[in-house]
Structures are given as structure tokens and as C-alpha cells.
VMD Tcl script that draws the C-alpha trace (Angstrom):
set ca {
  {3.76 -6.13 18.73}
  {1.85 -2.70 18.76}
  {5.40 -1.57 20.12}
  {7.56 -3.25 17.17}
  {4.29 -2.47 14.70}
  {5.74 1.20 16.22}
  {9.47 1.08 15.56}
  {9.22 -0.84 11.70}
  {6.67 2.41 10.71}
  {3.66 0.95 10.16}
  {1.07 0.57 12.96}
  {-0.71 -2.50 12.03}
  {-4.66 -1.42 12.03}
  {-6.51 -5.58 12.67}
  {-8.82 -5.84 9.22}
  {-12.18 -7.55 10.19}
  {-12.62 -10.82 9.90}
  {-14.53 -11.80 7.00}
  {-17.75 -12.49 8.20}
  {-17.85 -9.79 11.02}
  {-18.02 -6.60 8.70}
  {-20.78 -4.29 8.18}
  {-19.90 -2.77 5.56}
  {-21.88 -3.25 2.30}
  {-20.22 -5.47 -0.08}
  {-20.05 -3.30 -3.46}
  {-18.03 -5.95 -5.63}
  {-16.05 -9.38 -5.57}
  {-14.24 -9.97 -7.98}
  {-12.60 -12.57 -8.93}
  {-9.01 -12.56 -10.17}
  {-8.29 -16.67 -10.77}
  {-7.50 -18.56 -7.47}
  {-9.95 -16.49 -5.24}
  {-11.81 -13.41 -4.98}
  {-11.44 -9.34 -4.14}
  {-13.84 -6.88 -2.42}
  {-13.58 -3.77 -4.76}
  {-15.51 -0.24 -3.89}
  {-15.85 2.12 -7.02}
  {-17.15 5.71 -6.33}
  {-17.16 8.25 -8.95}
  {-16.99 8.98 -12.73}
  {-13.76 10.41 -14.58}
  {-10.88 9.14 -15.88}
  {-8.08 8.74 -15.11}
  {-9.14 6.74 -12.57}
  {-7.48 6.62 -9.84}
  {-6.44 3.44 -7.79}
  {-5.27 3.36 -4.59}
  {-3.58 0.98 -2.65}
  {-3.27 0.64 1.52}
  {-0.79 0.18 3.86}
  {-0.02 -3.11 5.80}
  {-2.60 -4.36 7.76}
  {-5.10 -1.89 6.01}
  {-8.21 -2.40 4.49}
  {-10.00 0.30 2.15}
  {-12.09 1.57 5.12}
  {-10.00 3.75 6.08}
  {-9.34 5.00 2.58}
  {-13.11 6.42 2.45}
  {-12.57 9.75 3.08}
  {-9.95 9.95 0.64}
  {-11.81 8.00 -1.65}
  {-15.03 10.36 -1.14}
  {-12.92 13.49 -2.08}
  {-11.10 12.31 -4.63}
  {-14.78 10.66 -6.14}
  {-15.80 14.47 -6.57}
  {-13.40 14.62 -9.37}
  {-12.90 11.57 -11.04}
  {-13.29 7.58 -10.81}
  {-11.79 6.06 -7.60}
  {-11.29 2.47 -7.13}
  {-10.57 1.11 -3.54}
  {-10.16 -2.75 -2.63}
  {-8.91 -5.43 -0.13}
  {-5.89 -7.09 -0.92}
  {-6.25 -11.14 -0.17}
  {-7.66 -12.47 3.44}
  {-8.57 -8.26 3.62}
  {-11.77 -7.54 4.56}
  {-13.77 -9.79 2.99}
  {-11.75 -10.53 0.28}
  {-10.54 -14.72 0.26}
  {-7.22 -15.11 1.12}
  {-4.59 -15.83 -1.70}
  {-2.09 -17.76 -2.52}
  {0.85 -17.18 -1.04}
  {3.83 -15.72 -0.70}
  {2.47 -12.06 -1.03}
  {4.93 -10.32 -2.58}
  {4.60 -6.90 -5.04}
  {4.50 -8.95 -8.19}
  {1.86 -11.28 -7.08}
  {-0.29 -8.32 -5.88}
  {0.39 -5.77 -8.59}
  {-1.14 -9.16 -11.24}
  {-3.75 -9.91 -9.27}
  {-4.55 -6.19 -9.45}
  {-4.69 -6.46 -12.28}
  {-6.98 -9.04 -13.38}
  {-9.31 -6.66 -10.41}
  {-9.65 -4.37 -12.75}
  {-10.21 -6.21 -15.41}
  {-13.01 -7.75 -14.10}
  {-15.02 -4.95 -12.88}
  {-14.30 -2.97 -16.05}
  {-12.43 -0.21 -14.81}
  {-11.33 1.41 -18.16}
  {-7.50 2.47 -18.41}
  {-5.60 4.65 -17.92}
  {-4.83 4.76 -13.86}
  {-3.18 7.17 -11.95}
  {-1.91 4.43 -8.96}
  {-1.39 6.02 -5.39}
  {0.00 3.53 -2.81}
  {0.46 3.97 1.20}
  {3.17 2.42 3.02}
  {3.32 -1.54 1.55}
  {0.70 -0.17 -1.10}
  {3.60 2.15 -2.70}
  {5.69 -0.89 -3.18}
  {2.89 -2.88 -5.23}
  {1.91 0.29 -7.15}
  {5.57 0.96 -8.39}
  {5.33 -3.13 -9.30}
  {2.28 -2.32 -10.89}
  {3.47 0.40 -13.20}
  {6.22 -0.83 -14.16}
  {4.43 -4.10 -14.88}
  {2.28 -2.40 -16.92}
  {3.51 0.98 -18.19}
  {0.60 1.21 -19.89}
  {-2.00 0.89 -18.31}
  {-0.72 3.71 -16.15}
  {-0.39 8.52 -16.14}
  {0.75 8.90 -12.72}
  {1.97 7.76 -9.75}
  {1.56 8.53 -6.29}
  {3.68 7.08 -3.70}
  {2.84 8.34 -0.12}
  {5.33 7.56 2.57}
  {7.38 4.44 0.68}
  {8.98 2.06 2.98}
  {13.67 3.02 1.93}
  {14.52 0.71 -0.34}
  {18.30 0.38 1.69}
  {16.62 -0.49 5.01}
  {14.13 -3.19 3.59}
  {17.09 -4.16 1.06}
  {18.93 -4.94 4.69}
  {21.63 -2.18 3.76}
  {20.87 0.41 6.72}
  {19.86 0.03 9.86}
  {19.99 -3.26 10.07}
  {19.79 -3.14 13.52}
  {16.05 -2.56 13.58}
  {15.73 -5.86 10.98}
  {15.64 -8.50 13.80}
  {12.36 -5.77 15.31}
  {10.94 -6.93 11.63}
  {11.75 -10.41 11.64}
  {9.91 -10.73 15.63}
  {6.80 -8.93 13.83}
  {6.93 -11.74 10.87}
  {7.10 -14.27 13.36}
  {4.51 -13.09 16.23}
  {1.96 -12.45 13.36}
  {2.78 -16.26 11.57}
  {2.29 -17.67 14.90}
  {-1.47 -16.24 15.30}
  {-1.54 -17.69 12.04}
  {-0.55 -21.15 12.68}
  {-2.13 -21.19 16.49}
  {-5.76 -20.91 14.17}
  {-5.31 -22.55 11.47}
  {-6.27 -26.50 12.71}
  {-8.92 -24.27 14.34}
  {-13.05 -25.87 14.24}
  {-13.78 -22.32 14.64}
  {-14.75 -20.45 11.50}
  {-14.12 -17.02 13.13}
  {-11.00 -18.08 13.75}
  {-9.76 -20.33 11.00}
  {-10.34 -16.37 9.06}
  {-8.15 -14.50 11.57}
  {-5.42 -17.08 11.01}
  {-6.60 -16.55 7.07}
  {-5.84 -13.24 8.22}
  {-2.54 -13.20 9.71}
  {-1.45 -15.67 7.04}
  {-1.34 -12.47 4.52}
  {0.09 -10.23 6.85}
  {2.98 -12.38 7.74}
  {3.15 -12.71 4.40}
  {3.31 -9.42 2.77}
  {5.81 -8.65 6.08}
  {8.22 -11.25 4.87}
  {8.33 -10.60 1.34}
  {8.88 -6.85 2.03}
  {12.08 -7.48 3.08}
  {12.45 -10.23 0.57}
  {10.94 -10.36 -3.09}
  {9.07 -7.17 -2.67}
  {12.41 -5.30 -1.95}
  {14.11 -7.03 -5.23}
  {10.87 -6.15 -7.34}
  {11.15 -2.37 -6.49}
  {14.78 -1.98 -6.65}
  {14.51 -3.93 -10.17}
  {13.03 -0.64 -11.28}
  {15.50 1.75 -13.00}
  {12.98 4.29 -14.50}
  {8.81 5.94 -14.40}
  {10.44 7.53 -17.88}
  {8.52 11.18 -18.24}
  {4.90 9.50 -15.99}
  {4.16 12.07 -13.83}
  {5.59 10.93 -9.96}
  {5.08 12.20 -7.06}
  {6.49 11.03 -3.93}
  {5.53 12.06 -0.35}
  {6.95 11.77 2.80}
  {6.20 12.25 6.71}
  {8.08 14.38 8.63}
  {7.17 13.63 12.23}
  {9.91 11.04 13.96}
  {7.96 9.00 15.77}
  {9.23 8.60 19.33}
  {9.20 4.72 19.32}
  {12.43 5.11 18.09}
  {13.82 6.88 20.94}
  {17.45 8.12 20.23}
  {17.34 7.81 16.42}
  {14.05 8.71 15.66}
  {15.34 11.78 14.27}
  {17.81 9.97 12.81}
  {15.24 7.79 11.34}
  {13.47 10.74 10.38}
  {15.68 12.12 8.13}
  {16.73 9.24 5.95}
  {13.48 8.30 5.19}
  {12.59 11.78 4.41}
  {15.86 11.49 1.85}
  {15.22 8.10 0.66}
  {11.93 9.39 -0.63}
  {13.64 12.19 -2.29}
  {15.62 10.41 -3.77}
  {12.60 7.79 -5.25}
  {11.42 10.89 -7.05}
  {14.51 11.64 -9.12}
  {12.98 8.11 -11.23}
  {10.93 10.08 -13.07}
  {11.63 12.74 -15.28}
  {8.18 14.32 -14.32}
  {9.29 13.15 -10.58}
  {8.11 15.85 -7.55}
  {8.59 15.29 -3.75}
  {6.60 16.17 -0.58}
  {7.49 16.44 2.77}
  {4.44 16.51 5.20}
  {6.16 18.41 7.89}
  {3.63 18.01 10.18}
  {1.90 14.89 9.73}
  {2.74 11.19 10.63}
  {2.92 7.78 8.65}
  {-0.58 8.38 8.16}
  {-0.77 10.88 6.24}
  {-3.75 10.74 4.08}
  {-5.23 11.14 8.40}
  {-2.59 13.89 8.80}
  {-2.73 16.01 5.85}
  {-5.97 14.66 3.83}
  {-6.30 18.34 1.88}
  {-2.52 17.65 0.89}
  {-2.87 14.57 0.18}
  {-6.39 14.98 -2.03}
  {-4.84 17.80 -3.74}
  {-1.30 16.22 -4.75}
  {-3.48 13.40 -6.13}
  {-5.57 15.63 -8.10}
  {-2.84 17.64 -9.50}
  {-1.35 14.28 -10.82}
  {-4.99 13.61 -12.27}
  {-4.30 16.85 -13.78}
  {-1.22 16.55 -15.55}
  {-2.50 13.04 -17.11}
  {-5.81 15.15 -18.00}
  {-3.16 17.60 -20.01}
  {-0.85 14.98 -21.26}
  {-3.69 12.75 -22.88}
}
mol new
graphics top color blue
foreach p $ca { graphics top sphere $p radius 0.5 }
foreach p [lrange $ca 0 end-1] q [lrange $ca 1 end] { graphics top cylinder $p $q radius 0.2 }
display resetview
């Protein structure tokens, strides 16, 4: 499974099972059918709201949040089933996750407006959020977003079988623990059910929703791409990386106030490999939003 994750470009970092986390509980906020864990730090406007990649809990965003919180209010959270957040209804596509994020921010009394930041799968979610709630969003930062023509099944179709196998393996873990009498096995099954659904929908409804966004108007948009090819791709590693970069460059055109940055020395985990660049880039969008409002 790890090899397949590398081939697709998203390394699955398994979330802590509920009940095993040693992190302090910030807030648990109801979004209707379930509750989500949210971490809020700093003060100021606009608030920066960050959505992580598939399999990643908000713990991975700590360093980013700490740095940004020196300048403005910063929100990180765990999607349904991750960390201490409760499992949510299926399917887990970007439309549903954008609606839950809206409910979370309202429930946590985080004042508008927001600069939304998404890494990988989170980049799909925040695009849908920005399109669905444009009055809430004054800036968008996308960190190595999945290429749309790939997740729509139009290019590099030879990799789609691998993506389907990843989903099947994660779903199998979910199914195997669903009938367990052990609380930890049940929690693990619920987590993997969320992950499997998110991954399945990334190549389905989430891809469709993001593809339907024609423009973000004049909203500041920054798209950052990783420059380091993934060696797991073998002979096509450099070719696929160039394609991913070009797709990210094109995505920046969805705003008349868009910009593209290539982090040449970074892997997919931009906020780990290039923390300073990521923080500076997000703060540049915060500064633009403050100047415009």
C-alpha cells in the first residue's frame, strides 16, 4: 500500500485512532450529524483556515499554524474520522466536506473573512468551499493540488488502476474491522472508511465539483507546486512531475489575481520541506486581503 501511495503522490500518514491521542482537546464542534475537532491559535483578520491532505491529521500542521499565528488567527481541524473527530456520513466528497467546514467555522465562532489553504486533497476541498461561499473568502492558497485532468481520468490513465487498488485496500481494512467487538478496531475501521471514501470521491464527485469551477474572479489565488520528482514513478517520474507542475500553473489562471510558485527543491509535502516559503506565501495573501479590505 505504501508503494501505491507513493505512485499516486499522496503518502498516507495514518491518523491517530480516537482515544489514543495525547494531544489536548481544543474544541469539539457539532456540524450536525457528528462533531469535529478544531484547533484555533493567534488573533487578527483575515483568519487563515487550513485543510490537510488525505490521511493527515491537523498535528502535521502544527509548525505552520504556530508560525502563522504570530500574525493572524489560524484554524486547523480534523476532518470526519481523523484524530478525535467523529466519523461522518458517506460519501466523503469535497462538497460535503466544504459544507462541514462552513458549519465548523460557524459553530466555533470564527469570524469571516477567511484565507483558505489546502494541501493535496485539502486543496480540492477549499476550492469547493471558496466557490460555494465566495462571500466568506478573501484569499486562496493551494499547496500541490492534484492535477484535475488526472483525477478526471483524462491523462496518465495507466495510474488509475493503482488508485483503485489503493482505495480497495483501505476499504478492506475498514470492512475487516467493522464487525469487531474491540473499540480500537472499530475506530480504525471507521477511520479507513473515511479515507477510502475520500480517495474514491477524489476521482469522482470531488473531481467533478472542482472541474465545474470556472473562475474565482479577482480573489487572490496562489498555487504552489513541488519540483522534486517522486522516484517511485520510475521511468516516468520526471515526465509526470512536469505535467503536475504545468497543471498547477494553469490552475492559477482561475483568478485574475492568481500567481504560481514552483518550490524546486520540495517534495509533495511543501509545508515540511519548504516551511518558510509556505508561511511567507500564505502571509502574502493575508497582506493582500488586508490591503483590499
